[in-house]
C-alpha positions in Angstrom: 7.1 -32.5 4.8 7.8 -29.4 2.3 9.2 -26.4 3.1 6.0 -24.3 2.4 3.9 -26.5 4.1 6.4 -26.5 6.8 6.0 -22.4 6.5 2.2 -22.0 6.8 2.1 -24.6 9.7 3.3 -21.9 12.4 1.2 -20.8 14.9 -1.5 -18.5 14.0 -0.3 -14.8 16.3 -2.8 -11.9 16.8 -1.7 -8.9 14.8 -0.4 -6.2 16.4 1.5 -3.2 16.6 5.6 -3.8 17.3 7.1 -0.9 18.7 8.3 2.4 17.2 11.1 4.8 17.9 11.4 8.1 17.8 10.5 10.2 14.2 13.9 10.5 12.6 14.9 13.8 11.6 14.7 13.3 7.8 11.1 12.3 7.8 11.5 8.2 8.1 10.1 6.2 11.2 12.9 4.8 12.9 10.9 1.0 13.7 12.9 -1.8 15.9 10.9 -5.0 13.7 12.0 -5.6 10.1 9.7 -5.6 7.1 9.2 -8.5 4.9 8.9 -7.7 1.4 7.6 -10.6 -1.0 7.7 -11.3 -5.1 8.9 -13.4 -7.2 9.5 -10.7 -9.2 13.5 -9.7 -8.9 12.7 -6.2 -10.0 9.7 -5.7 -8.8 11.2 -7.2 -5.3 14.3 -5.5 -5.4 12.3 -2.3 -5.9 9.6 -2.4 -3.0 12.7 -3.4 -0.6 14.1 -0.4 -1.6 11.2 1.8 -0.9 10.7 0.8 2.2 14.0 1.1 3.2 14.0 4.5 2.2 10.2 4.9 4.4 11.7 3.3 7.3 14.3 3.0 9.1 14.5 -1.0 10.0 15.7 -3.7 7.9 14.4 -5.1 5.4 13.8 -8.7 4.3 13.6 -9.5 0.4 12.2 -13.2 -0.7 10.8 -14.6 -3.5 7.3 -16.2 -1.9 5.7 -17.1 1.5 8.1 -20.3 2.4 10.7 -18.1 2.3 8.7 -15.5 4.3 8.2 -18.1 6.8 11.9 -19.0 6.9 12.6 -15.4 7.8 9.5 -14.8 10.4 11.1 -17.8 12.2 14.6 -16.8 12.4 13.2 -13.1 13.4 13.6 -12.3 17.1 11.0 -9.0 16.9 7.5 -9.6 15.9 8.2 -7.9 11.8 5.9 -5.3 11.1 4.9 -6.0 8.2 4.5 -8.7 5.2 4.5 -6.3 1.8 3.7 -8.9 -0.8 3.2 -8.1 -4.6 0.6 -9.5 -6.1 1.0 -9.7 -10.2 -1.5 -8.7 -12.6 -3.5 -11.4 -13.0 -3.4 -13.3 -10.1 -5.5 -14.3 -7.8 -4.5 -12.6 -4.1 -7.1 -14.2 -1.6 -4.6 -17.6 -2.1 -1.9 -15.2 -1.0 -2.9 -13.3 1.5 -4.8 -15.8 2.9 -1.6 -18.1 3.5 0.2 -14.8 4.5 -2.5 -14.0 7.3 -1.4 -17.2 8.8 1.9 -15.9 9.9 0.0 -13.1 12.5 1.6 -10.1 10.2 -0.1 -7.0 8.6 -0.2 -7.5 5.1 0.3 -4.9 2.7 -0.4 -5.9 -0.8 1.4 -4.2 -3.7 -0.8 -3.9 -6.7 0.7 -4.0 -10.3 -2.7 -1.5 -11.1 -5.9 0.1 -9.3 -8.0 -2.4 -10.4 -10.9 -2.5 -8.0 -12.5 -5.8 -8.8 -8.9 -6.5 -7.0 -9.2 -3.9 -4.5 -12.3 -5.8 -3.0 -10.7 -9.4 -3.4 -7.7 -8.5 -1.3 -9.8 -6.7 1.3 -12.4 -9.8 1.5 -9.6 -11.6 1.9 -8.6 -9.9 5.2 -5.8 -7.5 3.9 -4.6 -5.1 5.7 -4.0 -2.8 3.3 -2.6 -1.7 -0.1 -0.7 0.6 -2.6 -0.3 0.7 -6.1 3.0 0.0 -8.1 2.6 2.7 -10.7 2.0 5.4 -8.1 3.5 3.9 -4.9 6.1 6.6 -3.2 7.6 6.2 0.1 5.0 9.0 1.6 1.8 6.1 0.7 3.7 3.3 2.6 4.5 5.4 5.5 1.1 6.5 5.7 -0.1 2.8 5.1 1.7 1.0 7.5 0.6 4.1 10.4 -3.0 3.7 9.6 -2.3 0.0 10.3 -0.7 0.4 13.6 -3.5 3.2 14.6 -5.9 0.7 13.9 -7.4 1.6 10.7 -6.9 -0.8 8.2 -6.8 1.6 5.5 -3.8 3.7 3.7 -3.8 7.6 4.0 -2.8 8.5 0.6 -3.0 5.5 -1.7 -5.4 2.6 -1.5 -8.1 4.7 0.3 -10.9 3.0 -0.7 -11.1 -0.3 1.7 -12.9 0.8 4.4 -15.7 1.9 1.2 -15.0 -1.6 -0.2 -15.6 -3.4 2.8 -18.9 -2.0 2.9 -19.8 -2.6 -0.2 -19.4 0.6 -1.8 -17.0 2.3 -4.4 -13.7 3.5 -3.7 -13.4 7.0 -2.6 -10.6 9.2 -4.7 -7.4 9.0 -2.5 -6.4 12.2 -0.4 -3.4 12.7 -2.9 -5.5 12.6 -6.0 -8.0 15.5 -4.0 -4.2 17.2 -3.4 -3.9 16.9 -7.0 -7.2 18.1 -8.4 -7.6 20.7 -5.6 -4.0 22.1 -7.3 -5.5 22.1 -10.9 -8.6 24.2 -9.4 -5.9 26.3 -8.6 -4.6 27.0 -12.1 -1.3 25.1 -11.9 -0.3 22.7 -14.8 0.9 19.3 -14.2 4.4 20.1 -13.8 3.8 22.6 -11.4 1.9 20.5 -9.2 4.6 18.2 -9.0 7.2 20.2 -8.1 4.5 21.5 -5.4 3.5 18.4 -4.1 7.4 16.8 -4.8 6.3 14.0 -6.9 6.8 13.2 -11.2 4.9 14.6 -13.3 3.9 11.3 -14.8 2.3 10.4 -11.0 0.0 13.7 -11.1 -0.9 12.3 -14.7 -2.0 8.8 -12.9 -3.4 10.5 -9.6 -5.6 12.7 -11.9 -6.5 9.6 -14.4 -7.8 7.4 -10.9 -9.8 10.5 -10.2 -11.3 10.7 -13.1 -12.2 6.8 -12.8 -13.9 6.7 -9.2 -15.6 10.1 -9.7 -17.3 8.5 -13.5 -15.3 12.0 -15.3 -14.4 11.7 -19.0 -12.4 14.7 -18.2 -9.8 16.0 -15.9 -12.1 19.8 -15.8 -15.0 17.4 -14.9 -13.4 15.0 -12.2 -12.5 18.6 -10.6 -16.1 20.2 -11.0 -17.7 16.5 -9.3 -15.0 16.8 -6.6 -16.2 20.1 -5.9 -19.9 19.8 -5.9 -19.5 16.8 -3.5 -17.3 18.9 -1.2 -14.1 17.2 -1.2 -12.2 20.4 -2.7 
């Protein structure tokens, strides 16, 4: 039996939220169970591990593939909190998610970009949540996993479209993007919004671009107006 086959032959366990400890004073969540970051690209894998480590007080294991993840899971005494799986651009997430779900651990996909077709595919395959690498922050990862533990397979800040995607509708604007649009409506410039929200200027622009795409707006001004008319601001 190959390593991959051995890893995937583990019995299926029901997904449940492992115990969470007291909230740390620096805003990170303390947790008794590890997170396993999976990505074949060394730099992305290291970045996912650093991000998870900055968001949570728990052990983070970074591995190259699901076979290695299986070995980590078998050697782990407590149930892992989640599998954080990188999905490279152009790769079918359904196969990866199908394999990962056999471990009985919540699966969160880290996407290279916010591609609606890919999002629908991963949702249909059973992923519990997703984040977008070009916009990901420790805050969005905390929101994602906290939502999963609360029984909501949706991220609170990045990737808020999971629920509507399951129902076949268009993905809604994320809460963070709405915060950015609201700040634009208040007359703030990009660098002022970045300071206010504690994110980079490039992230501000990406959130605006994402909102424009989701709202079908050609300009940021039109995005603000559309969101306001819809009662989102």
